[in-house]
C-alpha positions as CSV (number, residue, x, y, z in Angstrom):
1,M,53.5,-41.1,11.7
2,F,55.0,-41.8,8.4
3,H,52.5,-44.7,7.0
4,K,52.1,-43.7,3.1
5,K,54.5,-44.8,0.7
6,D,56.7,-41.2,-0.1
7,I,57.0,-38.9,2.3
8,F,57.6,-35.1,1.2
9,L,60.8,-33.7,2.3
10,R,62.6,-30.2,2.6
11,I,65.8,-29.4,3.6
12,Q,66.2,-25.6,3.9
13,C,69.9,-23.9,4.5
14,E,69.2,-20.6,4.2
15,C,65.9,-19.6,5.5
16,L,67.0,-17.3,9.5
17,L,67.6,-14.1,8.1
18,G,64.0,-14.8,5.8
19,M,62.2,-15.6,8.8
20,Y,63.4,-11.5,10.5
21,G,61.7,-10.6,6.9
22,D,64.6,-10.6,4.5
23,T,63.0,-9.7,1.1
24,H,66.5,-10.0,-1.3
25,C,65.6,-14.1,-1.4
26,D,63.6,-16.7,-2.1
27,C,64.0,-18.1,0.7
28,E,61.2,-17.6,3.0
29,A,59.0,-18.4,0.7
30,Q,60.1,-21.9,-0.4
31,R,60.2,-22.5,3.6
32,I,56.1,-22.0,4.2
33,N,55.0,-23.8,1.4
34,A,57.0,-26.0,2.1
35,I,55.4,-26.3,5.1
36,K,52.2,-26.3,4.0
37,T,52.6,-29.3,1.6
38,I,54.5,-31.2,4.4
39,A,51.0,-30.2,6.7
40,E,48.7,-31.2,4.3
41,N,50.7,-34.4,3.2
42,E,53.1,-36.4,5.9
43,G,56.8,-35.3,5.6
44,I,59.4,-33.2,8.1
45,F,61.6,-30.2,6.7
46,I,64.8,-29.9,8.0
47,H,66.7,-27.4,8.3
48,L,70.5,-26.4,7.9
49,P,72.7,-23.6,9.8
50,Q,74.6,-23.2,7.3
51,E,74.1,-19.6,6.3
52,G,75.7,-17.7,3.3
53,Q,76.4,-20.9,1.2
54,G,78.2,-22.3,4.4
55,W,80.4,-19.7,5.5
56,G,78.0,-18.2,8.5
57,L,75.4,-15.4,9.3
58,H,78.1,-13.3,9.8
59,Y,79.4,-13.3,6.3
60,K,75.3,-13.2,5.1
61,L,75.1,-9.6,6.1
62,Q,78.4,-8.7,4.8
63,E,77.3,-10.0,1.5
64,L,73.3,-8.4,2.1
65,E,74.9,-5.3,2.0
66,L,76.8,-5.7,-0.8
67,Q,74.1,-7.0,-2.7
68,V,71.6,-4.3,-1.4
69,S,72.9,-1.4,-0.6
70,G,76.5,-1.7,-2.8
71,R,78.6,-0.8,0.4
72,N,81.6,-3.2,1.6
73,V,82.4,-3.9,5.0
74,N,84.3,-0.3,4.9
75,G,81.4,1.3,3.9
76,E,82.4,2.5,0.6
77,Y,80.5,2.6,-2.2
78,V,81.4,-0.1,-4.9
79,G,78.2,-0.7,-6.8
80,A,75.6,-3.6,-5.4
81,K,77.2,-6.6,-6.5
82,N,75.5,-10.5,-7.4
83,R,75.6,-13.5,-4.7
84,D,78.9,-14.4,-6.3
85,D,80.8,-11.3,-6.8
86,A,80.1,-10.5,-3.2
87,Q,81.5,-13.6,-2.4
88,R,84.9,-12.9,-4.7
89,L,84.7,-9.5,-2.9
90,L,84.6,-10.3,0.5
91,L,86.4,-14.1,-0.1
92,G,89.1,-13.0,-2.5
93,N,87.9,-15.8,-4.6
94,R,88.5,-17.0,-8.1
95,D,85.8,-19.0,-8.4
96,F,82.0,-19.3,-6.5
97,D,82.6,-21.9,-3.5
98,D,79.0,-23.0,-2.3
99,C,80.9,-25.4,0.6
100,R,77.2,-26.4,2.3
101,G,77.4,-29.6,3.3
102,Y,74.2,-32.3,3.1
103,G,76.0,-35.8,5.3
104,I,74.1,-34.5,8.8
105,V,71.2,-35.3,7.1
106,T,71.4,-39.1,6.3
107,K,72.1,-38.4,10.7
108,I,68.8,-37.5,11.3
109,L,66.5,-39.2,9.0
110,S,68.6,-42.2,10.7
111,K,68.0,-41.0,14.0
112,L,64.1,-41.4,13.1
113,G,64.1,-44.3,11.5
114,L,63.5,-42.9,8.1
115,N,66.5,-43.7,5.7
116,H,65.1,-46.1,4.0
117,E,62.0,-44.4,3.1
118,N,60.9,-43.5,0.0
119,F,60.8,-39.0,-0.4
120,I,59.2,-36.6,-2.7
121,F,62.0,-33.8,-2.2
122,I,60.5,-30.4,-2.7
123,S,63.5,-28.3,-4.1
124,E,64.4,-27.2,-7.6
125,S,68.4,-27.8,-6.2
126,E,70.3,-30.8,-8.6
127,K,73.1,-30.3,-6.0
128,K,71.1,-31.5,-3.6
129,I,69.4,-34.0,-5.1
130,S,72.5,-35.4,-6.1
131,S,74.5,-35.0,-3.1
132,L,71.6,-37.1,-1.1
133,K,71.5,-40.1,-3.6
134,E,74.9,-40.3,-3.5
135,R,74.4,-40.9,0.5
136,G,71.7,-43.6,0.0
137,L,68.6,-41.6,-0.3
138,K,65.4,-42.6,-2.1
139,I,65.2,-39.1,-3.6
140,T,61.9,-38.2,-6.3
141,K,61.7,-34.7,-7.1
142,F,59.3,-32.1,-6.9
143,S,58.8,-28.6,-8.1
144,D,54.9,-28.7,-8.8
145,Y,54.2,-27.6,-4.8
146,N,55.5,-24.0,-5.3
147,E,54.0,-21.2,-6.1
148,I,55.6,-18.5,-8.9
149,N,57.4,-16.1,-5.8
150,V,59.7,-14.7,-7.9
151,N,59.7,-10.0,-7.3
152,P,62.0,-7.5,-8.2
153,E,63.3,-8.1,-5.1
154,N,64.2,-11.9,-5.0
155,I,64.5,-11.7,-8.9
156,S,68.8,-12.5,-8.6
157,E,68.4,-15.4,-6.5
158,Y,66.7,-16.5,-9.7
159,L,69.0,-16.2,-12.0
160,I,72.1,-16.6,-10.1
161,K,71.2,-19.9,-9.7
162,I,70.6,-20.2,-13.7
163,L,74.1,-18.5,-14.3
164,N,75.5,-21.8,-12.1
165,A,73.0,-24.0,-14.1
166,T,72.1,-25.1,-10.3
167,H,68.2,-25.4,-10.8
168,N,66.2,-26.5,-13.5
169,F,62.7,-24.2,-13.2
170,D,59.7,-25.2,-14.9
171,D,58.1,-22.6,-18.2
172,K,56.2,-20.5,-15.0
173,T,58.7,-19.1,-13.7
174,I,61.1,-18.4,-16.8
175,D,58.0,-17.1,-18.0
176,K,57.7,-14.5,-14.9
177,L,60.9,-14.3,-15.1
178,S,61.0,-13.0,-18.5
179,E,57.9,-10.6,-17.8
180,L,59.6,-8.3,-15.2
181,I,62.7,-8.0,-16.7
182,I,60.9,-6.8,-19.7
183,E,59.2,-4.4,-17.8
184,R,62.5,-3.4,-16.4
185,K,61.5,-4.4,-13.1
186,Y,65.0,-5.5,-11.8
187,N,67.5,-4.2,-9.4
188,G,71.1,-3.3,-10.4
189,R,72.4,-6.5,-8.9
190,A,69.7,-9.1,-11.0
191,L,70.9,-6.9,-14.2
192,S,74.8,-8.0,-13.5
193,T,73.1,-11.4,-13.0
194,L,71.5,-11.3,-16.4
195,T,74.2,-9.5,-18.6
196,S,76.6,-12.1,-17.1
197,I,74.9,-15.5,-17.8
198,V,74.7,-13.6,-21.5
199,D,78.1,-13.7,-21.7
200,K,78.6,-17.0,-20.8
201,I,75.7,-18.1,-23.4
202,N,78.0,-16.3,-26.1
203,N,81.5,-17.1,-24.8
204,D,81.7,-20.3,-23.2
205,K,81.0,-23.4,-24.9
206,D,81.0,-25.5,-22.1
207,Y,78.3,-23.9,-20.5
208,N,75.4,-26.4,-20.0
209,L,72.4,-24.6,-19.7
210,D,69.5,-26.4,-21.7
211,S,69.0,-24.5,-24.9
212,K,65.6,-23.9,-25.5
213,L,66.4,-21.5,-22.0
214,K,69.6,-20.4,-24.0
215,S,67.4,-19.0,-26.4
216,K,65.1,-17.5,-24.3
217,I,67.4,-15.8,-22.0
218,L,69.0,-14.7,-25.2
219,D,64.9,-13.3,-26.4
220,I,64.8,-10.9,-23.2
221,Y,67.9,-9.5,-23.3
222,D,67.9,-8.4,-26.8
223,R,64.4,-7.0,-26.2
224,I,66.1,-5.0,-23.5
225,I,69.8,-3.5,-24.8
226,C,68.0,-0.7,-26.0
227,G,65.6,1.5,-24.6
228,D,61.7,1.6,-26.2
229,E,61.3,3.1,-29.4
230,K,60.3,6.9,-29.8
231,R,58.7,8.5,-32.6
232,Y,60.7,12.4,-32.0
233,I,58.9,14.8,-34.6
234,V,61.4,17.9,-35.4
235,D,60.0,21.5,-36.0
236,D,56.6,19.8,-37.3
237,S,57.8,18.1,-40.0
238,I,61.0,16.0,-39.9
239,I,60.2,12.7,-38.0
240,K,62.5,10.6,-37.2
241,I,61.8,7.3,-35.2
242,Q,64.4,5.5,-33.0
243,N,66.2,3.8,-29.8
244,N,67.9,5.3,-26.7
245,F,70.0,3.5,-25.0
246,S,71.4,4.9,-21.9
247,C,74.2,3.8,-18.8
248,K,76.8,4.1,-16.7
249,V,80.9,3.9,-18.1
250,N,83.8,4.7,-17.1
251,S,86.4,7.3,-18.3
252,S,87.5,4.9,-21.0
253,V,84.9,4.8,-23.0
254,F,86.6,7.6,-24.6
255,K,90.1,6.4,-25.5
256,A,88.0,3.4,-26.5
257,I,85.5,4.9,-28.8
258,Q,88.5,7.0,-30.1
259,N,90.7,2.8,-31.3
260,L,87.8,2.0,-32.6
261,Y,87.3,4.6,-34.6
262,R,90.3,6.2,-35.3
263,K,90.2,8.7,-34.7
264,N,88.3,11.5,-32.5
265,V,84.0,11.7,-33.2
266,F,83.0,14.1,-31.1
267,D,82.5,17.3,-32.8
268,R,82.5,19.7,-29.3
269,I,81.6,19.2,-25.6
270,S,79.4,21.7,-23.9
271,L,77.9,23.0,-20.3
272,E,73.9,22.1,-20.7
273,K,71.4,22.9,-18.3
274,I,68.0,20.7,-18.7
275,Y,64.5,22.6,-16.6
276,Y,61.8,20.3,-16.8
277,F,58.1,21.4,-16.6
278,E,54.9,19.2,-15.7
279,S,51.3,19.8,-17.4
280,K,48.8,21.3,-15.0
281,M,46.2,19.2,-17.1
282,G,49.1,16.2,-16.4
283,N,49.1,15.2,-19.5
284,Q,52.4,16.7,-20.7
285,S,55.9,17.1,-19.7
286,I,58.2,19.0,-21.5
287,R,62.5,19.8,-21.3
288,I,64.2,22.7,-22.0
289,R,68.0,22.1,-23.3
290,S,70.3,25.1,-22.5
291,S,73.5,24.1,-24.4
292,K,76.3,26.4,-24.5
293,V,79.7,25.0,-26.6
294,L,83.0,25.3,-24.8
295,N,85.0,24.0,-27.3
296,T,84.3,21.7,-30.6
297,I,86.7,19.6,-33.5
298,G,86.7,22.4,-35.5
299,K,85.3,23.5,-38.9
300,K,84.1,19.2,-39.2
301,C,81.7,21.4,-36.3
302,I,78.5,23.3,-36.8
303,F,78.5,24.5,-34.2
304,M,80.4,27.4,-33.0
305,K,82.9,27.3,-29.9
306,G,80.1,29.9,-27.2
307,Q,77.0,29.2,-28.7
308,I,74.2,29.1,-27.1
309,H,71.4,26.1,-28.3
310,V,68.2,25.9,-26.5
311,E,66.1,22.7,-27.3
312,Q,62.9,22.1,-26.6
313,K,60.8,18.6,-26.2
314,T,57.5,17.6,-25.9
315,F,56.8,14.3,-24.5
316,N,53.3,12.9,-24.3
317,D,51.9,10.6,-21.3
318,E,53.2,7.4,-22.4
319,K,56.3,9.0,-23.6
320,T,56.3,7.3,-26.8
321,Q,56.2,10.6,-28.7
322,V,58.4,13.7,-28.7
323,F,57.7,17.2,-30.5
324,Q,61.3,18.5,-30.4
325,D,61.6,22.1,-31.5
326,E,64.7,24.6,-31.0
327,I,63.4,27.4,-29.7
328,S,64.6,30.4,-27.9
329,L,66.2,31.7,-24.4
330,S,63.3,34.5,-23.6
331,K,60.6,31.4,-24.1
332,L,62.6,29.3,-21.2
333,R,61.8,32.3,-19.9
334,S,58.0,32.6,-20.4
335,F,57.6,29.2,-19.0
336,F,58.4,30.4,-15.7
337,E,56.0,32.3,-15.6
338,N,53.4,30.0,-17.5
339,N,50.4,29.2,-15.1
340,N,49.6,25.6,-16.8
341,Y,53.1,24.4,-16.2
342,D,55.0,23.4,-12.9
343,Y,58.2,23.6,-12.7
344,T,60.0,21.2,-10.7
345,K,63.7,21.2,-11.4
346,R,66.7,21.6,-13.4
347,V,69.5,19.4,-13.3
348,E,73.3,20.2,-14.5
349,M,76.1,18.3,-17.2
350,I,78.8,18.2,-19.4
351,T,78.1,16.7,-22.2
352,T,80.7,15.8,-24.5
353,I,78.9,15.1,-28.1
354,S,79.1,13.5,-31.4
355,E,76.5,14.0,-33.7
356,G,76.8,13.0,-37.7
357,Q,80.0,12.0,-36.9
358,M,79.6,7.8,-37.5
359,P,77.2,6.2,-39.0
360,G,73.5,5.6,-37.9
361,I,74.6,6.8,-34.7
362,N,74.4,10.0,-32.4
363,I,76.6,9.8,-28.8
364,Y,76.5,11.9,-25.9
365,I,78.2,11.3,-22.7
366,K,76.9,13.3,-19.5
367,K,79.1,13.9,-16.6
368,L,76.5,15.6,-14.1
369,P,76.7,16.1,-10.5
370,N,77.1,13.9,-7.8
371,I,76.4,10.5,-9.7
372,E,79.4,7.8,-10.2
373,N,81.6,8.2,-13.5
374,R,79.6,9.4,-16.4
375,I,75.7,8.2,-18.1
376,M,76.4,7.4,-22.4
377,D,73.2,7.4,-23.9
378,I,73.5,6.3,-28.0
379,Y,70.8,7.0,-30.3
380,G,69.8,5.6,-33.5
381,K,67.7,2.7,-35.0
382,K,68.1,-0.2,-32.4
383,D,69.9,-2.4,-34.9
384,D,72.9,0.4,-35.3
385,I,73.1,0.4,-31.6
386,Q,73.3,-2.9,-30.7
387,K,75.9,-3.0,-33.4
388,F,77.9,-0.3,-31.9
389,I,77.8,-1.8,-28.9
390,K,78.5,-5.2,-29.7
391,T,81.7,-4.3,-31.4
392,L,82.9,-1.8,-28.4
393,I,82.3,-4.9,-26.1
394,H,83.8,-7.6,-28.1
395,S,86.4,-6.0,-29.8
396,L,87.9,-3.4,-27.2
397,N,86.7,-3.3,-24.1
398,R,83.6,-4.3,-22.1
399,N,85.0,-3.0,-19.2
400,V,84.0,0.6,-20.0
401,F,80.1,-0.5,-19.5
402,N,78.6,-0.4,-15.9
403,E,76.1,-2.5,-17.3
404,I,75.6,-3.6,-21.0
405,V,71.9,-2.8,-21.0
406,S,70.0,0.1,-20.9
407,N,68.6,2.1,-17.9
408,S,64.9,3.2,-18.5
409,D,65.7,6.4,-15.5
410,Y,69.0,7.5,-17.5
411,E,66.3,7.3,-21.0
412,D,64.1,9.8,-19.0
413,E,66.3,11.8,-17.7
414,N,65.2,11.2,-14.9
415,F,68.3,11.3,-12.6
416,T,67.4,12.7,-9.7
417,D,63.7,14.3,-8.0
418,Y,65.4,17.5,-7.1
419,N,68.1,20.2,-8.7
420,L,71.4,19.3,-9.3
421,R,74.1,21.8,-9.4
422,F,77.6,21.5,-9.4
423,A,79.2,22.7,-6.4
424,D,82.0,24.0,-8.0
425,L,81.1,24.3,-11.9
426,D,84.4,26.3,-13.1
427,T,86.4,23.3,-11.9
428,A,84.3,20.7,-13.4
429,I,84.8,22.5,-16.1
430,K,87.6,22.8,-16.6
431,E,88.3,19.3,-15.6
432,E,85.8,17.9,-18.9
433,L,88.0,20.0,-20.7
434,A,91.3,18.8,-20.3
435,T,89.7,15.4,-21.1
436,Y,88.2,16.6,-24.0
437,E,91.5,18.3,-25.0
438,L,93.0,15.2,-24.8
439,L,91.0,14.0,-27.8
440,L,91.9,16.8,-29.8
441,D,95.0,15.9,-32.4
442,K,96.2,18.6,-35.1
443,G,93.9,16.0,-37.8
444,D,91.2,17.9,-35.9
445,E,91.7,21.5,-36.0
């Protein structure tokens, strides 16, 4: 059967789940493409039952649950994990451990009388290539066979291979990765992996990654760390051009920011309700925010305790331009009777606010019902936002961030498709006020 000088060879370990429709990995597409290549030439496909980097199918299912739904073996939500973080959680490993072996491959090829042939190896895995070469096989790498199969579901698998520097991808694949990330077409585990790559590039001098690829990754990250620039027109006269960084943070963010500025920079805390309206003509959306001040920093705040402030934002279709005005409660009520708009939902939140207290940026930290941790918004110029974030990460505490990159849904205040209200509003207010009062000191009064 094998008469040509070179024989195509594909060795695959983790394709069993892919055969049953799992799309989170790129293994199924690789298997199909490899078989097509082998069918058109002469070759052999070897499948090794080494699911989950050799830890078994049962482990692989637990890992997949962590990656896709973010739930551990007890069903508790712990957040979407990438492959390496999932293994650390499941096995307690400090470092990622790929325990697959390829010794049996030489035995299989020997049984077939092929162990002395020249093979064109269909793979991007440097580990597989070096392992087979160590066993005396004559291997030539061949990666041009593969179509670009990167998509929002499996992008994390490509990124984890870049993180561990185990694979070399061609420019087409890297360009596709870049395109998906810049368009924000990724999932939580992909984002986590990307930020880990950036952290490793910046802090690990021994990180063995091509310098051109390092530069590309940093450029991608720089483009998504902040939201897209928007043009704000305030009171029909003042024009502000600014970005918005939005992500989840934990409660230690208050202490981290206080330590950074050596004072409380949050001038007030407010109970806020956002009312969402959509134009029936489909050309704009309106958000009206009613904000009641619960407590203030004292004389440094331009608002009074108990004061109600109502603000209307009108977005164009592309959400690149925003008209912003202060309005009355009566105008808010009029929108419910306006036949040109559909009322879609209402969202409640308790927001700790810093406006005009820090150079170049304003910060809003929101507590919402049924959303874990808090959401932090930072408005300002991109350079000022990035400077603040990097200072907070490197000088103080990077662990306050859920992901150190802006979430486009949070930027658009798209927290939910339905009404979001506190089940016990009084208790929620009491808890958030207690946190705010801890920030206050005698110098704030």
